[in-house]
Structure formats: C-alpha cells, structure tokens
C-alpha positions as CSV (number, residue, x, y, z in Angstrom):
1,M,-39.7,-44.0,-117.4
2,D,-38.3,-47.3,-116.2
3,L,-37.0,-46.5,-112.7
4,G,-34.6,-49.4,-112.7
5,I,-35.8,-50.9,-109.4
6,S,-38.0,-53.8,-110.5
7,G,-37.1,-56.8,-108.3
8,R,-35.9,-54.7,-105.4
9,T,-37.5,-54.9,-101.9
10,A,-38.8,-52.1,-99.7
11,I,-40.1,-51.4,-96.2
12,I,-42.6,-48.6,-96.1
13,C,-43.6,-47.6,-92.5
14,A,-47.1,-46.4,-91.7
15,S,-48.3,-47.3,-95.1
16,S,-51.9,-48.6,-94.7
17,R,-53.2,-45.2,-95.7
18,G,-52.3,-41.7,-96.7
19,L,-48.9,-40.7,-98.0
20,G,-47.3,-44.0,-96.9
21,K,-49.8,-46.0,-98.9
22,A,-49.2,-43.8,-101.9
23,C,-45.4,-44.4,-101.7
24,A,-46.0,-48.2,-101.3
25,M,-48.3,-48.2,-104.3
26,A,-45.9,-46.2,-106.5
27,L,-43.0,-48.5,-105.6
28,A,-45.1,-51.6,-106.3
29,E,-46.1,-50.2,-109.6
30,N,-42.4,-50.2,-110.5
31,G,-41.9,-53.9,-109.6
32,V,-40.7,-53.5,-106.0
33,D,-41.8,-56.1,-103.5
34,V,-43.1,-54.2,-100.5
35,T,-43.4,-54.7,-96.7
36,I,-46.2,-52.4,-95.5
37,N,-47.1,-51.5,-92.0
38,G,-50.0,-50.1,-90.0
39,R,-51.7,-50.5,-86.6
40,D,-55.2,-51.2,-87.9
41,E,-55.3,-54.8,-89.1
42,N,-58.4,-54.4,-91.2
43,T,-57.2,-51.3,-93.0
44,L,-53.7,-52.9,-93.5
45,K,-55.2,-56.1,-94.9
46,S,-57.3,-54.1,-97.4
47,T,-54.3,-52.1,-98.5
48,A,-52.2,-55.2,-99.0
49,E,-54.8,-56.8,-101.1
50,E,-55.3,-53.7,-103.2
51,I,-51.6,-53.3,-103.9
52,A,-51.1,-57.0,-104.7
53,D,-54.2,-57.1,-107.0
54,L,-53.2,-54.0,-108.9
55,T,-49.5,-54.6,-109.3
56,G,-48.8,-58.4,-108.8
57,V,-45.8,-57.8,-106.5
58,R,-45.3,-59.7,-103.3
59,V,-46.7,-57.8,-100.3
60,N,-45.9,-58.4,-96.7
61,A,-48.3,-56.7,-94.2
62,I,-47.1,-56.3,-90.7
63,A,-49.7,-54.9,-88.2
64,T,-47.6,-53.2,-85.5
65,D,-46.6,-49.9,-84.0
66,V,-43.3,-49.1,-85.6
67,S,-42.4,-46.8,-82.8
68,S,-41.9,-49.7,-80.4
69,L,-38.8,-51.8,-80.5
70,D,-40.9,-55.0,-80.8
71,G,-42.7,-53.4,-83.7
72,Q,-39.5,-52.6,-85.4
73,Q,-38.2,-56.2,-84.9
74,R,-41.3,-57.6,-86.4
75,L,-41.0,-55.4,-89.5
76,L,-37.3,-56.2,-89.9
77,A,-38.0,-59.9,-89.5
78,A,-40.2,-59.7,-92.6
79,N,-37.5,-58.0,-94.6
80,P,-34.2,-57.9,-92.8
81,A,-32.2,-56.4,-95.7
82,P,-34.4,-54.1,-97.8
83,D,-33.0,-52.1,-100.7
84,I,-35.4,-49.3,-99.9
85,L,-36.6,-47.9,-96.6
86,I,-39.4,-45.3,-96.4
87,N,-39.6,-43.8,-92.9
88,N,-43.0,-42.5,-92.0
89,N,-45.0,-42.3,-88.8
90,G,-47.9,-40.5,-87.3
91,G,-47.1,-37.3,-85.4
92,P,-48.4,-35.8,-82.2
93,P,-51.9,-34.2,-82.5
94,L,-52.4,-30.5,-82.7
95,K,-51.8,-29.0,-79.2
96,D,-50.5,-25.8,-77.7
97,F,-46.9,-26.4,-76.6
98,R,-47.8,-25.2,-73.1
99,Q,-50.0,-28.2,-72.7
100,L,-47.2,-30.7,-73.4
101,D,-45.8,-32.6,-70.4
102,R,-42.5,-34.3,-70.3
103,Q,-43.8,-37.7,-71.4
104,A,-45.7,-36.3,-74.3
105,I,-42.5,-34.6,-75.5
106,V,-40.4,-37.7,-75.1
107,D,-43.1,-39.8,-77.0
108,G,-43.1,-37.2,-79.8
109,V,-39.4,-37.4,-80.2
110,I,-39.4,-41.2,-80.2
111,Q,-42.1,-41.2,-82.9
112,N,-40.6,-38.7,-85.3
113,M,-36.9,-38.8,-84.6
114,V,-35.7,-41.8,-82.7
115,T,-37.7,-44.4,-84.6
116,P,-36.5,-43.6,-88.1
117,I,-32.9,-43.4,-86.9
118,E,-33.2,-46.8,-85.3
119,L,-34.6,-48.3,-88.5
120,I,-31.9,-46.7,-90.6
121,K,-29.2,-48.1,-88.4
122,A,-30.7,-51.6,-88.8
123,V,-30.8,-51.6,-92.6
124,L,-27.8,-49.4,-93.5
125,E,-24.9,-52.0,-93.4
126,P,-26.6,-54.4,-95.8
127,M,-27.3,-51.6,-98.2
128,C,-23.7,-50.4,-98.1
129,Q,-22.4,-53.9,-98.7
130,N,-24.8,-54.4,-101.6
131,G,-23.8,-51.1,-103.2
132,F,-27.4,-49.9,-103.4
133,G,-29.8,-48.3,-100.9
134,R,-32.5,-45.7,-100.9
135,I,-33.7,-44.1,-97.7
136,V,-36.5,-41.6,-97.8
137,N,-37.9,-39.9,-94.6
138,I,-41.3,-38.4,-94.8
139,T,-41.1,-35.3,-92.6
140,S,-43.2,-32.2,-93.0
141,L,-43.3,-28.7,-94.4
142,S,-43.3,-27.6,-90.8
143,V,-39.5,-28.3,-90.7
144,K,-39.2,-25.2,-92.8
145,M,-42.3,-23.2,-91.9
146,P,-43.9,-23.2,-88.4
147,I,-47.4,-24.6,-88.2
148,L,-49.3,-23.6,-85.1
149,G,-49.9,-26.4,-82.7
150,L,-47.4,-28.8,-84.4
151,D,-44.4,-27.6,-82.5
152,L,-43.4,-31.0,-81.1
153,S,-43.8,-32.8,-84.4
154,S,-41.8,-30.0,-86.1
155,G,-39.0,-30.0,-83.6
156,A,-38.6,-33.8,-83.7
157,R,-38.6,-33.9,-87.5
158,A,-36.2,-31.0,-87.7
159,G,-34.0,-32.9,-85.3
160,L,-34.1,-36.0,-87.6
161,T,-33.2,-33.8,-90.6
162,A,-30.2,-32.3,-88.8
163,F,-29.1,-35.7,-87.4
164,L,-29.0,-37.4,-90.8
165,A,-27.3,-34.5,-92.7
166,G,-23.9,-35.9,-91.8
167,P,-24.5,-39.6,-92.3
168,A,-26.0,-38.9,-95.7
169,R,-22.7,-37.5,-96.8
170,E,-20.6,-40.2,-95.0
171,I,-22.2,-43.0,-97.0
172,A,-22.7,-41.3,-100.3
173,D,-19.9,-43.3,-101.9
174,K,-21.5,-46.6,-101.0
175,G,-24.4,-46.2,-103.5
176,V,-26.8,-45.4,-100.6
177,T,-28.8,-42.1,-100.5
178,I,-30.7,-40.5,-97.6
179,N,-33.3,-37.8,-98.5
180,N,-36.3,-36.2,-96.9
181,L,-39.7,-35.4,-98.4
182,L,-41.5,-32.4,-96.9
183,P,-45.2,-32.6,-97.7
184,G,-47.5,-29.6,-97.5
185,M,-51.3,-29.9,-97.4
186,F,-52.2,-33.3,-99.0
187,D,-55.7,-34.6,-99.0
188,T,-55.3,-37.3,-96.4
189,D,-57.1,-38.5,-93.2
190,R,-54.7,-36.4,-91.1
191,L,-55.5,-33.2,-93.1
192,Q,-59.2,-33.9,-92.9
193,S,-59.0,-34.3,-89.1
194,S,-57.1,-31.1,-88.6
195,T,-59.6,-29.3,-90.9
196,R,-62.5,-30.5,-88.7
197,I,-60.7,-29.2,-85.6
198,Q,-60.0,-25.8,-87.1
199,A,-63.6,-25.6,-88.5
200,K,-64.9,-26.2,-85.0
201,M,-62.6,-23.6,-83.5
202,K,-63.8,-21.0,-86.0
203,D,-67.4,-22.1,-85.9
204,I,-67.6,-22.6,-89.7
205,S,-68.4,-25.7,-91.8
206,E,-65.7,-28.2,-92.7
207,Q,-66.2,-27.5,-96.4
208,Q,-65.6,-23.8,-95.8
209,M,-62.6,-24.5,-93.7
210,A,-61.2,-26.8,-96.4
211,E,-61.7,-24.1,-99.0
212,N,-60.1,-21.5,-96.8
213,R,-57.0,-23.7,-96.3
214,A,-56.7,-24.6,-100.0
215,A,-56.9,-20.9,-100.9
216,T,-53.7,-20.3,-99.0
217,V,-51.8,-22.6,-101.4
218,P,-50.5,-20.9,-104.6
219,A,-51.7,-24.0,-106.5
220,K,-55.2,-23.4,-105.0
221,R,-55.7,-27.0,-104.1
222,F,-54.6,-29.8,-101.8
223,G,-52.1,-32.2,-103.0
224,N,-53.1,-35.7,-104.3
225,P,-51.2,-38.4,-102.4
226,L,-50.5,-40.2,-105.7
227,E,-48.3,-37.2,-106.7
228,F,-46.3,-37.6,-103.5
229,G,-45.9,-41.3,-104.0
230,Q,-44.5,-40.9,-107.5
231,T,-42.0,-38.4,-106.3
232,C,-40.9,-40.8,-103.6
233,A,-40.5,-43.6,-106.1
234,F,-38.3,-41.4,-108.3
235,L,-36.0,-40.7,-105.3
236,C,-35.8,-44.5,-104.8
237,S,-34.9,-45.1,-108.5
238,A,-31.7,-46.0,-110.1
239,H,-31.7,-42.5,-111.6
240,A,-31.5,-40.7,-108.3
241,G,-28.1,-41.9,-107.0
242,Y,-26.6,-38.4,-107.1
243,I,-29.3,-36.9,-104.9
244,T,-28.6,-37.2,-101.2
245,G,-28.9,-35.2,-98.0
246,Q,-31.7,-33.1,-99.5
247,S,-35.0,-31.9,-98.1
248,I,-37.5,-31.6,-101.0
249,M,-40.7,-29.7,-100.4
250,I,-43.9,-30.8,-102.1
251,D,-46.3,-28.1,-101.1
252,G,-47.9,-26.4,-104.2
253,G,-45.7,-23.4,-103.5
254,L,-47.0,-22.8,-100.0
255,H,-43.5,-22.2,-98.5
256,N,-42.7,-18.7,-99.8
257,S,-39.0,-18.5,-100.3
258,V,-36.3,-18.1,-103.0
259,M,-34.6,-21.5,-102.2
C-alpha cells in the first residue's frame, strides 16, 4: 500500500534504537525524510547510516536529550516545521513508588508528559496552516493496565493521554491528527533490562524469565519492533486522516478487555 507520505518530513524522538528506531525506519521506507534523536552519539550515528543506506532518504541525526529545552531547540532547528512528529522518550526505571522523592516524580512527569506537550505546541501551527499533520505519542500499555514498579511512568503517560484528548478534537478539522500507540511487551533493550531485573529478583535465569513473561501474552511471544513501526507509519499516512484522539494497544492481546 502506498501510504501517500513520500516527500514528507518527520521528527522521531528517542529513535536511535527500539520502538523509536522502528518507527523511523518504517517512515523512511515510505519516502519520509527523518530527523532522528538519541543521547548516545555512536548508536545514533549507526542508526542514521543504516536508515539512509536502506532507504535513500535524507536523515538528520541530533544527539541530545529531548527532555531538556536546549535539546528540543536543537531538534526543532533541524526541522522546524515537520509534517509528522513521533513523541517517544525513555521512562523512569522500575521502582517502588514509596522510594520516589519529589524530584524523581517531577523528572518523570517532564520526561513522559511535559516534553511531548512542549514539542506538539512547537510544531502544531505549521501543521494546521499546511492542512496536514500527524502526531503519534508512544505511551505504554500501563496507561490501561497497571505494571508493578512503573507507577510514575504510567501516571505521566496517562496524564499526557488525558491532556491531549481535547486538543485532538479541537484541531481535527485542520487535517492534523493526534493519536497514541500503547505498546505491550516488545523485544527491545528496555524489555531485556526489565527481564534481567525480574530474573534476579526471582533467582531464575534470564531465559526462563523471558519465557515466563512471553507465556502471559495470548500471542505467546514478544512483539517485533518492526510490527510496531509499520502500525505507526500507517497512522501517519494519508489514509489515516479520520483517526484521531485514539489510544491503540499493540500488545498481542495482553490487555484482557472487551474494548
């Protein structure tokens, strides 16, 4: 399917690896020039070269922390009026909520709620003026289903979801959409890290812990990041203009509900 976005431009935050990288790759495969971002310069450079070699699109690589105002300014300087914005950012590590002090809570809210709102504000008017814009926020299944130890991340991402529910409807007639993708357990560095932690806590091997976790998913496997990226690309396509204000779970059926 031709997604109708060849020649468009996109900013994809936290995209040197994992789900962000998968989204950047999927957009690039559809002819979108991408501005990617990460904090590790070597990893970011490698990802930029990989995307450019495989797709032939123009790739800007901005090594910075997107949670900082300076980092956001550097990202926007590279592409001040993108057609597509993918909000993504690392979340707070697994931690019992009783161990969180005030600063940790503030930092978590900045990472997973304030930062995407600031970036949306920065790119929204050009999108509305041009009559086309796609904004996708990568949040988490934990917005719908509690995950022990991720209370801060869950709360901040749920706050982002609630905050944007109104704006998504307010600008729907401008050709601009805002949607959220809620990943379940995808085979990424973050999942592998949490699996190691849980294996250590239960005094079992990492392989056994991974098998135990995958067994809880009705699909009986972890998600492939490429699957996630392709779904993201469709939401950014010319065919998805009537989808807005939605939170779409990609979790292999893990969230057990009727709707």
